[in-house]
N, C-alpha and C positions, 0 to 999 in steps of 0.2 A: 221801411227797414232796405238800406243800401246791402251792398252786395261783401261778401269778408274775401280777400284774395289773400290768397295763398300760391307763392312762387309764380307769383309773376302772373296766374289765372286765378279764376271767378271759383272754379269745383275743381275737384280732380276725384276722377271717375275711372271705377276699375271695372274692365271689361269682360264678362264669366259667361260660360254658357254648362249644362248640363244635361243628362240623361234624366226624367224621372221617370217613377213609376204612376200608373194611373188605374185608376178599379177597371177591371176585367173582361168591360162589355161587350157587348158585340157589334154595338155603333162605335167605341170608345177605341176597340182593336181597326172597326175598318176604317175609318178616315186618319187617325195615328199608327197606327203598325207596332211593333216591336217584336220579340223574339220568342224562341221555343229552343226547349229542349229536353231532356229523356223527362222530363217530369211535368211539361208542361207547356201551355205559352204567355208570354209576359207582356201587357198593352204598357207602352212606354212612351215617350214624348219627347221631344230634345229642344231647350230651352236658353234663351241668352238675354243679356239686360246688365245693366251700367249701375253701378251699385258708388254716392256720390255719399263719396267718405265723411266730408265734414257735416252735413246734415242726417247720414243714417237711411239714405230711403235709395231703396231700389228706382230708377230710370229707366223707360222706355222698352218693358219687358215684354219679350214674345216666347210666343209656344207653338212648335212645328211640329209634322209627323217625325218619328223617331229616323227615319232614313236620311232626312235634311240637312245639311251640314251648319255646326255654329259659327263656322268657317265665312259660310257666305251671311246670315244674319249680320253676322259682326260686318260685313262688306257695307252691305243694306243698309244696318244703322250709323254707320256714318253721316249720311244725310238728314239724320236728326238730331245732330250736334251745334255746338255753336262755336266762333276762334276764341273765346273764352274759357275752353273747357280744355284742361289737362285726361289724356284719358291712358290709361295704365295697363298695359296686354299684358298677360301668361303666354310664356315660350312658345304653345302654343298654336297665336298667331303670328308669331314672324314665317312673314312672308314678302315678297313684292312686292306684290298685289298689294299686301296695306301699308307698305312704306308710299307706293305710289297711290293710291286713295287719299292717303293723309297729303303726300306732298302738291300733287298735280292738281290738289280740287283750286276751283274759285276763292274758298273757303279755307284756310290754311291751317288744321285741327291742330295741336299741339300732341304731340304723344312719348307714350315710350313703351316696349314693348324688350321684353324678356327675354333673353339671348340662351339658344340652343347650345349646350356643350358639346353636342354633333355637328354643329352649323362651323363652317374651313373658318369662318373669320372670326369667331368665340374662339376655337383652338390656338389659332394662331396669337389672337388676344394671350389667352390663359400661358401659354406659352412665351410672351415676351416678358412676363413677369411686370409691367407695368399694372398699376392703381387704375389710368385714365387713357385713354386715349382717342384721335380723330383719324376716321379712318376713311378710305375710299369705297364705295361697296359699289360692284358690278356685278351685276348680275346675270346667269349662265345661259345658253342657248336657249335651254330649255326653258329658262325663267323666262326671257322676253318673246320665246314663241307664247307661254298662257296669257300674258298680259296682252300680245296683241291680240287673242284669239277672244279676251275679254274686252277688244274693242281700242284699244289705246294704241294711238297711231305712233312710229318710234323710228325716228327718220336717221336718228344715228347715233353715234357710242352713247350711252345709256352707263352712267352713276349718280351719282348724291354721295356725300358726308355723313357721316354718322358719328354720333360722341358711341365711344365705350367705354363702362366703370363695373371698377370688379368689387 
């Protein structure tokens, strides 16, 4: 059976992560951790997965200790994807490192990230009243430092073009 193409890609994947509650046993609590409050302790884990919209399948699921970040799992999961996939992220995943991982890799993976209304670029776009726009994104000094700490070599002025749609 051949691939079904939607919007120029073979698959559209939603990326999502969540906290899940586990049985409150000593072994699970020791490995995954959790939270405590005045009523007791709760064993929890962090999950991340891609959801294939067309085929209604969960792909590349992960479960990690509660304190492990779902954004970190998303960063690590990009290496499992192929160029015929369009990944759709929620606003929680909107970061310069996510842009870099998708755009600067040997294999460019198409993606869409829902913007956060608290981000300056999104505030400016909303204030413009436009329905769509192409903007030049320039990371802050702190973001560039973070990219360098993640192993990226930044040699000049850093920016990339992005499409915004309301």
